[in-house]
N, C-alpha and C positions, 0 to 999 in steps of 0.2 A: 678782070682784075688788072689794075695798072701797076707797073713796076716803078721804082724810084726815078728811072731815066725819063719817064713820060710826064712827070709832075714838074711844075716850076720850082726851081731852086731858090728858096727864099734868102740864101746867102747873097744872091745876086740882085735882090730887090728889097732893100730894107724898108721901103715905103709900104710894102705889103705885110710887114711883120706887125703883130699885135704889140701893145704898149710895153709889156715886160720883156719881150724877146730881144730887142736891140741892146739892152743893158747886159743881158747874159752873153750875147754874141760878142760884144765889145770886151767884156771882162776876159773871156777865154781867148779871144784873138790876141790880146796883149800877152797873156801867158804863153801862147804858142809862139808869138813873135820873139819873145825874150829868149826862148830856147834853152833856158837853164834847167828845165824839167823835161822828162820823157814825154814827147808829143802824144804817144799812144795813151799814156796815163791821163794826161790833160784832156784828151778827147773823151775818155771814159767818164771823167767828172762832168765835162761839158754836156755829154749825151744825157746823163742822169738829170742835170739841171734843166735841160730842154724838155725832157719827158715829163717833169713835174708841172710844166705849163702847157702840156699837150702837143709838143712838137718832137720830132726826131730827125736824125740825119745818119749818114753812113760815114765810115772812116776806115782807113786801112792801117797796116802795121807802120806805115810812114808817118802816122799822126796828122794826116791832112783831112779835115772834115769836108764833106760835100753832100749835096742833095737835101738841104734843110727843107722839111715839109711837115704839114699837119699830120698828127697820128691817125 
């Protein structure tokens, strides 16, 4: 079984993302960059949106997403 650290991080390679994913990533990246909302809560919404299209990622209490990968 692979853990998240062994899989390619699709945050670092947008050309590997399926068609719907870059739009989701960009939307939530803007929200996180604005910083006017709690980053952890934004990541929770972002995570749910990614899971609806078959992807997931990890994030910590700091509200920084990492390890975007296929479910």
